C-alpha positions, 0 to 999 in steps of 0.5 A: 492450485498446482504445485511447483516442480523442483528447481535446483537454483535461482533462476538468474534476473536477467530471464525476466522482463521487469521486476514484478516477474522476477519478483514472481520468478524468485518466489517460484524458486524460493517454494520449489527449495523449501520444505513444505509448510502450513498454508497461511491465510487466504487472500482477502479482496476489497469487498465489504459486509453489510452496514451496522447501526447508528453511531453519534454524529458530528458537523457534516463538513467535518466527516465529510473532509476526514473522510475524502483526506483518508481516502486520498493518503490511503492510495498514497499509502497503498502506493508506498506499501506495494512498492516497498514490499515489493523492493523487500521481497526482491531484496531478500531473494536476490539482493545483496549487501551492496546498494542497489537502484531501485528498478524504476525512478529514484531510491536504492535499496541493502540487505543488511542481515539475512538467513535461511532455515529450512523454508523460513527466510529472516532478512534485514532490509533498508530502502533509501530515498536517494540513489546511494544509500545514504539516506534512510528512508524504511527499515524493514526486518522481515519473515518469510516462511515457504509453503510449496504445497499451497504456492504461498509465502507467509510474511510477518514484517515491521517497516520502520518510517523515516523523515527526510530529515532523519526522524523516526516517523512511526513503525507499520506492523504487517501480517501479508501473503504471497500467493502465487497462481498459474500454471506448474511451470509459470507463473500468471498472477502474483497476489500480496494481500495483508493487514497492518497497523501503523503506529505515529511516533508522535504518539497519534491513535493507530492506524489500521490498514489492509491492502491487496493487489493481484499482479499479472507476471507472466503476460509481455503486456501486463493487463489492468489489475485490482488493488485494494485498499483499506483503513480505519482509524480514531479522530479524537478531534471530533469523537468519531472513527472512520473507515472505508475499504477502497478497489481500484482498477490499475492500468500500466503502460509501457514508456515510450523510449524507457526501460523494461520497468518503465510504466506509467500508471492510471488507476480509477475506482467507483465502489468504495465502502465507508463508515463512521461509528464511534470514537474506536469502534471501527478496524479493518478485518478479513472475516472470509479469506476472500473479503476485507471488511469494516469492523465494529459498529458504524453506519455507511457514509457515501460512496466515493469516486477516485481517479487518478495517475503517476508518471511513473510505476514506482516508490518515488514517482515524478510528476504530472502525479496526481489523484482525485476522491470525489464524494459521489453525492454532492460533488466535494471533492479532495485533490492532491498533486505532485509538484517538481520538487516532490512535494504534495499539496492538496485541497478538500473543495465542495463543488461550490468551491468553498475549501474545507481543507488544505494540506502539504506534505513532503516526499515521505507523506508526512506534513500538515493539514489546515481545516477551514476555521484554522485548525489544523492536524498532523499527516505521518507517513499517509495517514491523518492525525487529528 
């Protein structure tokens, strides 16, 4: 990876055709202005390691339903984290203390505090449901450390999530890196990757997460790119932990008559890896700089296939938006669909049409799931409880 030449100051935002390139350009300026530092960890990609030994079982339908819902919700969470991190990075490097509408879709953001010491930028950014910075959704406190020699920015962040009514949902603690690749004068790809832990406010067991996206930044026509999501968590109700690593190929299509930031989204994936293990036994790890893996002792579950679409590549996508996760072995499917009021409804059904679960979510990705038989569990910020 080539070292960037010195640049006297930030490039104006209007020189960039869309916000992904705007973030990449500002990162380039931040790296050029910073003293060389220590390289951060490399970029993990969604590749899993070999399967370990067997663990206790549970009713097949209960395990399958939770695994499918876990992966289905994980897509919503991955989209949320990618979009919100683009917003936080953009605000940290380009934003002001004035309220700014998000570049695509609804919502807004504002920088509350920012300081720069050498190669380290400390910033507090709020992201809002509405366009006038009145209804907080994410309160992010981040520290960015630039390393020009490796074209990397390392980020640690705590993001507190709030529901539409203002109640605290929980906190996501992230450790991530942004790696720039390309020629010495232009960025061709921006890789955002990291791991984190979500702790729900209601005291549910912590959820271990991983995410990577390799986003093109310099081509006029954005080519398909890959994002990988990983999630592992314990489920006390069934006495097991479940974990999955799921790469998705994402295709953005410019919306006719839309602005330069307006793209519709289609995504597919067939190479998911899933495991079940003893309660608390599984986690998401990065055994090498280029792999995600399911850590702990578990047994393999069937692969699942994913497909879906979103009307807009944005933090809050309008309708039509929805996706499915299908068990490749028996055809059981989890479907999630966004309604006109930004509510998300979902089902888990067998190939024969028997219902295994139903769920309803608000715009924050929080709500309730009801399993066949009547038991319920909370869903908080796109993570499944129970």
